[in-house]
N, C-alpha and C positions, 0 to 999 in steps of 0.2 A: 504493499500500499504506500503510495507516494505521498509524502507530505512536504516535500521541497519542489517549487515549481520547475518543471522541465527547463532546461538552459535555451531551448530553441523559442519558446515564446516570447520571451523579451526581445529577442531577434526581431521575430517577425511583427511584433505591436511594440516598436520602439518609442513611441509617443505616449504611451503608458507609463506610469510609474510602477516598477515592481518590486524595487528594493531602494532605500535611500542610502545616499553616498555619506558615510561615516567613518572618520578616522578614530573617533572615539568607540567605547564599548557600548553601544546604543542600542537598545530594540525598540520596535514599535507595534504595541500592542493594538489590534483593532478589533471592534465587535460588530457584528451584523445583525440585522433583522429585528432588534430592539425598537423601542422600549416596551417590555411587559414585566407586569408584577412578578417577584420573586427571583427569575434569572438576572433582570437589571440592577434590581437591589443587592442582590450579591454580588455582582462585577463592581459596582460602586463602593461597596463596603470594604472588598478586597482592595481594590486600588487604594482607597484612603489609609488602609491598614499598612500597606508597602509604601505609601507616599509616591505612588506610580502614575503616570497620567497616560492616556489613551485616546483614541480617536473611535468614533462610535458612528457606524453607518445605519441611519435610521429609517424605517418605513413610515410612509406617511400616514397610513390608517393607524398604526401603533401610536404615532405623535399624537394625533387627533384623539384616541381613545384614552392614552395616559399622558395628557399634559404635564402634569404636576411631575411625574417621574422622569419626562424628557428634560423639564428645565433644571430639575437636580444635575443631569448631566452636565450642562453647561456650567451650572454655577459651582461645580466641583472643578473647573479648569479643564474640561476634557474639549477636544476637538469634534466638531459636530460634520457628518457627511450625509449626502443624499443617495437612499438606495431604491430609488423610484418609490411610487405612492401605495403600490400592493404588490411587489415583488413580481414583478413581470419578467419574462424570458425574452431578451433581446433577438435571439434567433428566431422566433415565433411573432414576433410583431413588427410593424413597418416603422420606419426612422420617424415619421410623423407622430403616430401613435406614441412612439417609445418617448420620444421629446415632450408630448404633452401631459404623459404620466409624471415625468421627471419635473416636471413644471408644477404639477400639482403637488408634490413632495416641498418642492422650492417653497411655494406659498405657504403650505402648513409650517414649515420650518419659520419662515419670516414672520407669520402671526403669531406665534409663540415667543419667539425671541426679537422683539422688536426694539429691545435696548442693548447695546454694547455687542451688538453681533453684525458684523460684515457679510450680508448677503451675497455679495458680489464675489466673496473669497470661497466659495462653497467648494467641497470636495465631492467626488461622486464614485461609487462603487456599482459595476452591473451586477444583480442578481445573479448566480450561478457562475459569474465571469464571463457570461455569453453577451457580446455585443459585435456588432458589424461594423465593417470599416466606414459607412454612411453613417451610422449612429455615433461614432467616433467624431466625423467630422462635424456634425451638427452641435457635438458637444463640446466644441473649441474653447468655451469660456470657463469650461471646468476642468480642473486636475483629477484625471482618472486615474484613480488608485486601485491597483492588483494588489498581488500578494508574491511574497517568496518562500512563505511558509503557510501551509494549510493544516489546522490541527486536526480536521476530519471529527470534530466532537459531535457533530449531529449524526453520527453512525451508531446505532445502536447496537451493531455487532461487535464494535471495537471496544475492547476494555478499557476501563478508566486508566489502568496503569500503563496499559501500552500507548493510549493516546498521550500520555505525558511523556513517555519514554521516547515515541518518535518525533513528538514536537520539540522535544529538548536538543535531539541529535539531529534536527534539520535547520535550527536557527543559528546564526553567524551576525556579527557587527552589522549593522544596518537592516537586518531582517524586518520585514513587514508581516506579521504573523495574525492570521485569522482565528478567531473564536467567535461563537454565536451567543448573544445573550436571548436564547430560545428556550420553549418547553423541551422540543426535541433535544437538544443541547445539554440540558440542565445535568442530567447524571455525570457526564464527562467532564463537563465546565466545572462544577463544583469541585471536582477530585484535582482536575489538573492546573486550573489557572493559579491558584495559590500556591502550590508546590512549583510550578513554572517558574514564577514570579520569584520566588525564595531560592531557587538554585541559581539564577542568573544575578541575582543580587549578591549572593555568596561570592560570585566569579567577578565582582566588581562593575557589573552592566547598571545602566540607567534606563528608564523607560519613559519615553517623550511621545509627545502629538505630532500627527503629519501637518505641516503646513500647506498654505495654498500653493505657494512659488518653489 
């Protein structure tokens, strides 16, 4: 089971961000599919415990339903990214429909964080990592963030210990690591995340947000 992104994908899609350039021992935790009560609360508490920062790629529907929890992400100093309004698959969606769905999410974010948040600096991550070249072209105003390491925490057939072990093995300085603050991933997330952070803190790493530039 591959946890690190195959080397050829960043070569094929070089305008997307797959890994951060880092001369320091820095890692970039990202969380997809929230916010939802329970998993997102756990992630925020864990990050606070270890004084770690992260980037949350949020679904517009979940922002609308859980607006108070969404605002807590921002108040805790984490970065916010767009993950479409209802987690649509770019490969099965026209460029126009895809862009409109992303715009709905952008409007939801802007409506909830109207103070102290630069909506023009939004990050975007395509659900499932599936996006067409035409969609990429239409999203030129966004920084599209992919990943270097996928925890595969959503796989219920993956034992929590193996999820942790494989994710630790795949990470390296500058890695963008994907976890999911979702119910599907909750079992592996709650086991792997604190242990992953603690392991790399012990190795002298820090955890930072992804910027728009």
